[in-house]
C-alpha positions in Angstrom: -19.7 -15.8 23.1 -21.4 -12.4 23.7 -25.2 -12.8 24.3 -26.8 -11.5 21.1 -23.8 -9.2 20.2 -25.3 -6.3 18.1 -24.6 -2.8 17.4 -25.6 -0.6 20.3 -27.4 2.1 18.5 -30.8 3.8 18.7 -33.9 1.8 18.5 -35.7 1.7 15.1 -32.8 0.3 13.1 -33.6 -2.0 10.1 -33.0 -5.7 10.1 -29.4 -5.4 9.3 -28.8 -3.2 12.4 -28.0 -0.1 10.4 -27.8 3.2 12.2 -30.8 5.4 11.5 -29.8 8.7 10.1 -30.3 11.5 12.8 -32.3 14.4 11.3 -30.6 17.0 13.1 -27.1 16.1 11.7 -28.0 15.5 8.0 -26.4 18.2 5.8 -29.3 19.9 3.9 -27.7 19.4 0.5 -27.6 15.7 0.9 -31.2 15.0 1.9 -32.1 13.8 -1.6 -29.2 11.3 -1.4 -30.5 9.9 1.9 -33.9 9.5 0.5 -32.5 6.6 -1.5 -31.3 4.9 1.7 -34.7 5.2 3.2 -36.2 2.5 0.9 -35.2 3.0 -2.6 -32.5 0.8 -4.3 -31.2 3.7 -6.5 -27.9 5.2 -5.5 -27.7 8.8 -4.4 -26.3 10.9 -7.4 -23.3 12.6 -6.0 -25.1 13.2 -2.8 -27.6 15.7 -4.5 -25.2 17.6 -6.7 -26.1 17.7 -10.4 -23.6 16.4 -12.9 -22.8 19.9 -14.0 -21.2 20.6 -10.7 -18.8 17.6 -10.7 -16.0 19.7 -12.0 -16.4 22.0 -8.9 -16.3 19.0 -6.6 -13.1 17.7 -8.3 -11.6 21.2 -8.0 -12.4 21.4 -4.4 -10.8 18.0 -3.7 -7.7 18.9 -5.6 -7.3 22.1 -3.8 -7.8 20.6 -0.4 -6.2 17.3 -1.0 -4.0 17.4 2.1 -7.0 18.0 4.3 -9.3 15.6 2.6 -10.0 12.8 5.0 -11.1 9.2 4.0 -14.6 9.7 5.0 -15.0 12.7 2.6 -14.0 10.9 -0.6 -17.7 9.9 -1.0 -17.5 13.2 -3.1 -14.9 11.6 -5.4 -17.0 8.3 -5.6 -20.0 10.3 -6.9 -18.0 12.0 -9.5 -16.2 9.0 -10.7 -17.8 8.8 -14.1 -16.9 12.3 -15.0 -13.5 11.8 -13.4 -12.5 9.0 -15.8 -13.4 11.1 -18.8 -11.7 14.1 -17.6 -8.6 12.5 -15.9 -6.3 12.9 -19.1 -7.0 16.6 -19.3 -5.8 17.3 -15.8 -2.3 18.5 -15.2 0.4 16.0 -13.8 0.2 17.3 -10.3 -3.7 17.1 -10.3 -3.6 13.5 -11.6 -1.2 12.6 -8.8 -3.5 14.0 -6.2 -6.7 12.5 -7.6 -5.0 9.0 -7.9 -3.7 9.4 -4.4 -7.3 10.2 -3.2 -8.6 7.0 -5.1 -6.0 4.9 -3.5 -6.6 6.4 -0.1 -10.3 5.4 -0.5 -9.6 1.9 -1.7 -11.6 2.6 -4.8 -11.8 -0.7 -6.9 -13.9 0.5 -9.7 -13.7 0.8 -13.6 -13.1 4.5 -13.4 -10.3 4.0 -11.0 -8.8 1.4 -13.0 -9.0 3.7 -16.2 -7.2 6.5 -14.1 -4.6 4.0 -12.9 -3.7 2.9 -16.4 -3.5 6.4 -17.8 -1.3 7.3 -14.9 1.0 4.4 -15.6 1.4 5.5 -19.3 2.1 9.2 -18.4 4.3 8.7 -15.5 7.7 8.6 -17.4 6.9 12.0 -19.2 5.4 13.8 -16.1 7.4 12.6 -13.2 10.2 15.2 -13.6 7.7 18.0 -13.4 6.1 16.9 -10.0 7.0 18.2 -6.6 8.5 15.8 -3.9 5.2 15.7 -2.2 3.2 14.8 -5.5 6.0 12.3 -6.4 5.6 10.5 -3.0 1.8 10.4 -3.3 1.9 9.2 -6.9 4.3 6.4 -6.0 2.3 5.3 -3.0 -1.0 5.4 -4.9 0.3 3.3 -7.8 1.7 0.7 -5.4 -1.5 0.5 -3.6 -3.8 0.4 -6.6 -1.6 -2.5 -8.0 -3.2 -4.8 -5.5 -6.6 -4.2 -7.2 -5.7 -4.0 -10.8 -3.4 -6.9 -11.9 -0.5 -6.8 -9.6 3.0 -6.2 -10.8 2.8 -7.8 -14.2 1.2 -6.8 -17.5 0.2 -3.2 -16.5 3.7 -1.6 -16.6 3.3 -0.4 -13.1 6.8 -1.5 -12.3 8.3 0.7 -15.0 6.4 3.7 -13.8 7.6 3.2 -10.2 11.2 3.1 -11.6 10.5 6.3 -13.4 9.4 8.0 -10.2 12.5 6.6 -8.4 14.8 8.1 -11.0 13.0 11.5 -10.8 13.4 11.5 -7.0 16.9 10.3 -7.1 18.0 13.5 -8.9 16.8 15.7 -6.1 16.6 13.4 -3.2 18.1 16.1 -0.8 15.1 18.3 -1.4 12.6 15.8 0.0 11.1 16.0 3.3 11.9 12.7 5.3 8.2 11.9 5.6 7.5 12.2 1.9 10.7 10.2 1.2 9.4 7.6 3.6 6.1 7.5 1.8 7.9 7.1 -1.6 10.2 4.4 -0.3 7.2 2.6 1.2 5.4 2.6 -2.1 8.5 1.4 -4.1 8.9 -1.5 -1.5 5.3 -2.3 -1.8 5.4 -2.5 -5.6 8.4 -4.8 -5.4 11.1 -2.2 -6.2 13.2 -2.6 -3.0 16.5 -2.0 -4.8 15.2 1.4 -6.0 14.1 2.2 -2.6 17.4 1.3 -1.2 19.3 3.4 -3.7 17.2 6.5 -2.6 17.9 5.8 0.9 21.6 5.4 0.3 21.9 8.7 -1.6 19.8 10.5 1.0 22.0 9.0 3.8 25.0 10.6 2.3 23.4 13.9 1.4 21.4 14.4 4.8 22.7 11.9 7.2 21.1 13.2 10.5 18.0 15.1 8.9 14.9 15.4 11.3 12.2 13.0 10.9 14.6 10.3 9.5 13.5 7.5 11.9 10.4 6.9 9.9 12.4 6.5 6.6 15.0 4.3 8.3 12.1 2.3 9.7 10.7 1.7 6.2 13.9 0.5 4.8 14.6 -1.8 7.9 11.2 -3.3 7.4 11.6 -3.8 3.7 15.1 -5.3 4.0 13.9 -7.7 6.6 10.9 -8.6 4.7 12.9 -9.6 1.5 15.4 -11.5 3.5 18.3 -9.1 3.1 19.5 -9.3 6.8 22.9 -7.5 6.1 21.0 -4.4 4.9 18.7 -4.4 7.9 21.8 -4.5 10.1 23.1 -1.6 8.3 19.9 0.3 9.1 20.3 -0.7 12.7 23.7 0.9 12.6 22.2 4.2 11.5 19.7 3.9 14.3 22.7 3.5 16.6 24.0 7.0 15.6 21.3 9.4 14.7 18.0 9.2 16.9 18.0 11.4 20.0 18.1 8.1 22.1 21.3 6.8 20.2 23.8 7.4 22.9 21.7 6.0 25.7 23.4 2.9 27.1 20.1 1.0 27.4 19.3 1.8 23.8 22.6 0.3 22.6 22.0 -2.8 24.5 18.5 -3.2 23.1 19.8 -2.7 19.6 22.4 -5.3 20.0 19.7 -7.6 21.2 17.4 -7.0 18.4 20.2 -7.5 15.9 20.9 -11.0 17.1 17.0 -11.7 17.1 16.9 -10.5 13.5 19.7 -12.8 12.4 18.0 -15.7 14.6 14.7 -15.4 12.9 16.2 -15.2 9.4 19.0 -17.7 9.5 18.7 -19.7 12.7 20.6 -20.1 16.0 24.1 -20.7 14.7 24.3 -17.5 12.6 22.8 -15.7 15.5 25.4 -17.0 17.9 28.2 -15.8 15.6 26.6 -12.3 15.4 26.2 -12.3 19.2 30.0 -12.9 19.6 30.6 -9.8 17.4 28.2 -7.5 19.1 28.3 -8.6 22.8 31.6 -8.9 24.7 31.4 -11.5 27.5 34.6 -10.2 29.2 33.5 -6.8 30.3 31.6 -5.7 33.3 27.9 -5.6 32.5 24.8 -4.0 34.0 21.8 -5.8 35.4 20.0 -5.0 32.1 22.8 -6.4 30.0 22.9 -9.6 32.1 19.1 -10.0 32.1 18.8 -9.6 28.2 21.8 -11.8 27.7 20.6 -14.6 29.7 17.2 -14.6 27.8 18.9 -14.5 24.4 21.2 -17.4 25.4 17.9 -19.3 26.6 16.4 -18.8 23.1 19.4 -19.7 21.0 20.2 -22.8 23.0 16.7 -24.2 22.6 16.1 -23.5 18.9 17.5 -25.1 15.7 18.4 -23.5 12.4 15.4 -22.4 10.5 17.3 -22.5 7.1 19.6 -24.9 5.3 23.1 -24.7 6.7 24.4 -24.0 3.2 22.3 -21.0 2.7 23.3 -19.5 6.1 27.0 -20.0 5.4 26.6 -18.1 1.9 25.1 -15.1 3.7 27.1 -15.2 6.8 30.2 -13.2 5.5 28.1 -10.2 4.5 26.1 -10.4 7.7 29.2 -10.5 9.9 30.7 -7.5 8.0 27.4 -5.6 8.8 27.6 -6.7 12.3 31.1 -5.3 12.6 29.8 -1.9 11.4 26.9 -2.0 13.9 29.5 -2.9 16.7 31.4 0.3 15.8 28.3 2.3 15.7 27.2 1.1 19.2 30.6 2.0 20.6 31.2 5.3 18.9 30.7 8.6 20.8 30.1 9.2 24.6 27.2 7.7 26.5 24.4 10.1 27.2 22.6 9.5 30.6 20.1 12.2 29.9 18.8 10.2 26.8 18.7 7.1 29.0 15.8 8.8 30.9 13.3 8.2 28.2 10.5 6.5 30.0 10.3 3.5 27.6 14.0 2.8 28.4 13.5 3.2 32.1 10.8 0.6 31.7 13.2 -1.8 30.2 15.7 -1.4 33.0 12.9 -1.8 35.6 11.6 -5.0 34.1 15.0 -6.5 33.7 15.8 -5.8 37.4 12.4 -6.6 38.8 10.9 -9.5 36.8 13.4 -12.2 37.6 13.2 -15.1 36.4 11.5 -13.1 33.5 8.4 -15.3 33.1 5.9 -13.5 30.9 3.4 -13.1 33.8 6.1 -11.4 35.9 7.1 -9.2 32.9 3.5 -8.1 32.4 3.0 -7.5 36.1 6.1 -5.2 36.3 5.0 -3.3 33.3 1.5 -2.7 34.7 3.2 -1.6 38.2 5.5 0.8 36.3 2.6 2.3 34.3 0.3 2.8 37.2 2.8 4.0 39.8 5.8 5.7 38.1 4.7 7.2 34.8 1.9 7.0 32.4 2.3 4.6 29.5 -0.3 4.0 26.9 -1.1 0.3 27.7 -4.4 -1.7 27.6 -4.1 -2.8 31.2 -6.8 -3.6 33.9 -10.2 -4.0 32.7 -9.0 -3.5 29.1 -6.7 -6.4 29.4 -9.6 -8.7 30.6 -11.6 -7.6 27.6 -8.8 -8.3 25.2 -8.1 -11.7 26.8 -11.8 -12.7 26.5 -12.2 -11.7 23.0 -8.7 -13.2 21.8 -9.6 -16.5 23.5 -12.8 -16.9 21.7 -12.0 -15.6 18.3 -11.8 -18.3 15.6 -8.5 -20.0 14.7 -6.0 -17.9 12.7 -3.7 -14.9 13.1 -4.0 -12.0 15.5 -2.9 -8.6 14.1 -2.1 -5.5 16.1 -1.8 -2.1 14.9 0.2 0.0 17.3 2.7 -2.1 19.2 4.2 0.6 21.4 6.2 -1.4 24.1 4.7 -4.7 23.3 2.4 -5.1 26.3 -0.8 -6.0 24.5 1.0 -8.1 22.0 2.2 -10.3 24.9 -1.3 -10.4 26.4 -2.7 -11.4 23.1 -0.1 -14.1 22.4 -0.9 -15.6 25.9 -4.6 -15.6 25.3 -4.0 -17.5 22.1 -2.1 -20.2 23.7 1.5 -19.0 23.6 3.9 -20.8 25.9 6.6 -18.7 27.5 10.2 -19.9 26.9 11.4 -21.4 30.2 15.0 -22.7 30.7 15.2 -26.4 30.8 11.5 -27.0 29.8 11.6 -30.4 27.9 8.1 -29.6 26.4 8.8 -26.3 24.8 9.0 -26.3 21.1 9.4 -23.5 18.5 5.9 -22.2 18.1 4.2 -20.7 15.0 3.7 -17.0 14.8 0.6 -16.2 16.7 0.6 -12.3 16.7 1.9 -10.0 14.1 2.2 -6.4 15.5 2.9 -3.2 13.5 4.6 -0.1 14.9 5.5 3.1 13.0 8.3 4.2 15.3 11.5 2.2 14.9 12.5 3.1 18.5 9.4 1.8 20.1 9.6 -1.3 17.8 13.1 -2.1 19.1 12.0 -1.7 22.7 8.9 -3.9 22.1 11.1 -6.5 20.6 13.5 -6.4 23.5 10.8 -6.8 26.1 9.0 -9.5 24.3 12.3 -11.4 24.1 12.8 -10.9 27.8 9.3 -12.3 28.3 10.1 -15.5 26.4 7.7 -14.6 23.5 10.2 -13.7 20.8 9.1 -16.7 18.7 5.2 -16.1 19.2 5.2 -12.4 18.3 6.5 -10.7 15.1 7.0 -7.0 15.5 7.0 -5.3 12.1 8.3 -1.7 11.6 6.1 0.4 9.2 2.9 2.3 8.7 -0.5 0.7 9.4 -1.4 1.6 5.8 0.8 -1.2 4.5 -0.3 -3.8 7.2 -2.9 -5.3 5.1 -0.7 -5.8 2.1 2.0 -7.4 4.2 -0.4 -9.7 5.9 -2.0 -10.9 2.7 1.4 -11.5 1.1 2.7 -13.4 4.0 -0.4 -15.2 5.3 -3.0 -15.2 2.6 -6.7 -14.2 2.5 -9.2 -14.8 5.4 -6.2 -15.4 7.6 -6.9 -12.8 10.3 -8.9 -14.1 13.2 -8.6 -10.9 15.3 -7.7 -7.2 14.6 -6.7 -5.1 17.4 -6.3 -1.4 16.7 -4.4 0.7 19.3 -2.7 3.4 17.1 -4.3 6.7 15.8 -8.0 6.7 16.1 -8.4 9.0 13.3 -7.4 6.4 10.8 -9.0 3.3 12.5 -11.7 3.3 9.8 -9.3 3.6 6.9 -7.1 0.6 8.1 -10.1 -1.5 8.8 -11.4 -0.9 5.3 -8.0 -1.9 3.9 -8.3 -5.3 5.8 -11.9 -5.7 4.4 -10.9 -4.8 0.8 -8.1 -7.3 1.0 -10.4 -10.1 2.0 -8.1 -10.7 5.2 -10.8 -11.0 7.9 -12.0 -14.6 8.4 -15.7 -15.3 9.0 -16.4 -14.5 12.6 -13.3 -12.5 13.0 -13.2 -10.1 15.9 -12.2 -6.5 15.5 -11.3 -4.6 18.7 -10.4 -0.9 18.9 -9.2 0.9 21.9 -9.5 4.6 22.7 -12.5 5.2 20.6 -13.9 7.6 23.1 -10.6 9.1 24.6 -9.1 10.7 22.3 -11.8 9.1 20.1 -12.5 7.6 16.6 -15.8 8.9 15.5 -15.6 7.7 12.0 -14.6 4.2 12.9 -17.7 4.1 15.3 -19.9 5.4 12.5 -18.5 2.9 10.0 -18.9 -0.3 12.1 -22.2 0.7 13.5 -24.0 0.9 10.2 -22.1 -1.6 8.3 -24.0 -4.8 7.7 -20.9 -7.1 8.0 -20.3 -6.0 11.7 -22.2 -6.7 14.8 -20.8 -4.2 17.3 -20.7 -3.1 20.9 -19.0 -0.1 22.4 -18.0 -1.0 25.9 -17.3 1.3 28.7 -14.0 0.7 30.4 -11.8 2.8 32.8 -8.6 4.1 31.4 -5.4 2.5 32.5 -2.2 4.3 33.8 -1.0 6.7 36.3 -3.4 9.6 36.9 -5.9 8.4 34.3 -7.6 5.6 36.2 -10.7 7.6 37.0 -11.3 8.5 33.2 -13.8 6.8 31.2 -12.9 5.3 27.7 -14.6 2.9 25.3 -13.5 -0.1 23.5 -15.3 -1.2 20.3 -15.8 -5.0 20.0 -17.1 -6.1 16.6 -17.8 -9.4 15.1 -17.3 -9.7 11.2 -19.5 -11.8 9.2 -18.6 -12.8 5.5 -22.2 -14.0 5.0 -23.7 -10.5 5.6 -21.2 -9.1 3.2 -22.1 -11.7 0.6 -25.9 -11.2 0.6 -25.3 -7.3 0.5 -28.3 -5.2 0.8 -31.6 -5.4 -1.2 -33.6 -2.3 -0.1 -30.5 -0.2 0.2 -28.7 -1.1 -2.9 -25.8 -3.1 -1.1 -23.5 -2.0 1.6 -21.0 -0.3 -0.7 -23.7 2.2 -1.7 -24.6 2.8 2.0 -20.9 3.4 2.9 -20.5 5.9 0.1 -23.0 8.1 1.7 -21.4 11.3 3.3 -20.8 11.5 7.1 -22.8 14.0 9.0 -21.2 17.3 9.5 -21.4 16.8 13.3 -19.3 13.7 13.0 -16.6 15.6 11.1 -16.4 18.2 13.8 -16.0 15.5 16.4 -13.2 14.0 14.4 -11.5 17.4 14.1 -11.8 17.8 18.0 -10.2 14.3 18.5 -7.3 15.1 16.2 -6.7 18.4 18.2 -6.6 16.5 21.3 -4.1 14.0 19.9 -2.0 16.9 18.7 -2.0 18.6 22.0 -1.2 15.4 24.0 2.2 14.9 22.3 3.3 18.5 22.9 5.3 19.5 26.0 3.0 19.8 28.9 0.3 17.5 27.1 -3.2 17.5 28.2 -4.2 17.5 31.8 -6.6 15.0 33.4 -9.4 17.5 33.8 -9.3 18.5 30.0 -9.5 14.7 29.3 -12.5 14.2 31.4 -14.2 17.2 29.8 -13.3 15.9 26.3 -14.7 12.4 27.2 -18.0 13.8 28.5 -18.5 16.0 25.4 -17.7 13.1 23.1 -20.1 10.8 24.8 -23.0 13.4 24.5 -22.3 14.1 21.0 -22.2 10.5 20.0 -25.4 9.8 21.8 -27.1 12.5 19.6 -25.8 10.5 16.6 -27.5 7.3 18.0 -24.2 5.8 19.2 -24.3 4.5 22.7 -22.2 2.2 24.9 -22.6 -0.9 27.1 -21.2 -2.1 30.4 -18.9 -5.1 31.0 -19.8 -6.9 34.3 -17.5 -8.7 36.6 -17.5 -12.0 34.6 -16.5 -10.1 31.4 -19.9 -10.2 29.8 -21.7 -7.2 28.5 -25.1 -5.6 29.5 -26.7 -3.3 27.0 -27.7 0.2 28.3 -28.2 3.7 27.0 -25.2 6.0 27.5 -25.7 8.7 30.1 
């Protein structure tokens, strides 16, 4: 595949291609800890801190829980022995924050298990005294740690989750929507979907149009879809037809109707979907070109696929589903249309593709998306050279599932599906058969997820790509439940670079990556993902290259970016490390202070980019140059990709 693919880091690495620690960026207080990594098999003891200081470390972590990043939880790892003994003495809010940090760091240790069990026993007594923020953290942490410590049975975790739900229900109107979304996600992950729906229903009545609500609605839509409650998923779509800023945009309403029919099709088959279509889509009124294009592609799909479930099962659910469809129809037709909201660039993209990509072959759809992003307005898509790299990696990854984190408008999901052998739905094609799911893509924003599903349907890939609404932190749990261990052949991360390393470690700890699986991460230089680069460069299970590529999109073509390409080896993970005490010991070492400064700079650039006015091209260029220089000082360099798609190693300039 790649000739001698290896981590492109400074010379002098050990046999496992581990990044040598740069003397100029080692914090002074951790020098003793690094001495162990230089040749001793002993673990660093709390990174040079004596045990008497463990209470101070825990206090600092508690006081700065919100700002504590995943890479800094090495302090918690070093203090776990003291933590297990002291945990019962902490107050309920402190216990909730510590458990949240343990879950955030994927700590699968005896100390973490002891804290988990104690929290389960004390939740019923303490949940009423917790703030909404701490309740949401505790719920999410318990649900996540259940994956490590016995699942849903035998440990009483379900009872603890229900206690949290009851405490939250009594004051649901005081919750910030993001905290309530985290709490609902934890309940759903722990199998308490009914409890989550009860919270949502109460909140919907108390604060129907609260700011930040799309994330909460996306969580409930995803959970309802996942457990097969299609009627409830349609009810959430009804709420999305009323409350988001784009709700009154004609194109948004058309896309919602399309997605509702696709939802029923995937759950119950084409007959039930046709019934829902007849409720939502009126064939006797004048239609726009967008309506006609999406309607035609929907008809192509429904006429070529058979029912996925038994007819009796579909008939049993159909009355409730049709009632929910009627509610959605009323929501789609309520209130005046807003042409201003119709100007959102993603909705303009939908109209452009519908009009320009006839007969809507996937190649034409992708071409028009690229033209739109390069000539009309900037869209964050992995086009151009980035697309060629994605196609090369996807085609040569082992057999299995492709997982994408960060769907946006569905462009890269379509590229990956094609590279994995997807066959576009073409009318009257006798050889087309209903394919298996090739790509599962996760998107946090339900508006973007609806747009992505719409465009993928237009491209004829609705059956090949499954777009899930929800946070990337829950992606590993979903994939493991639906597809099993070692099922992921390729992981493509194109969401928020500041959490790339956290999500990758979630997939690692869940055992989802197949041997030889490929991990690709976009935008690791612009805006940047320093902790992810540090993680894969020194991890013995990854052979990595960081490839220089031009950015794609209007006004950004001259900017340089990096894409990380990593091959995962289960054998390297199995043999561990002899002279370093195992990879887990090495990965518990603290990150250099210089790396933390880089991460903060990248997060600030991301924050500014979403504000009105954004970040100008000159500022991006200066940021990329500074990032490149700082990463080189840490021993992390890039490679070039030649015209054939291969890489040639060279030092970064």
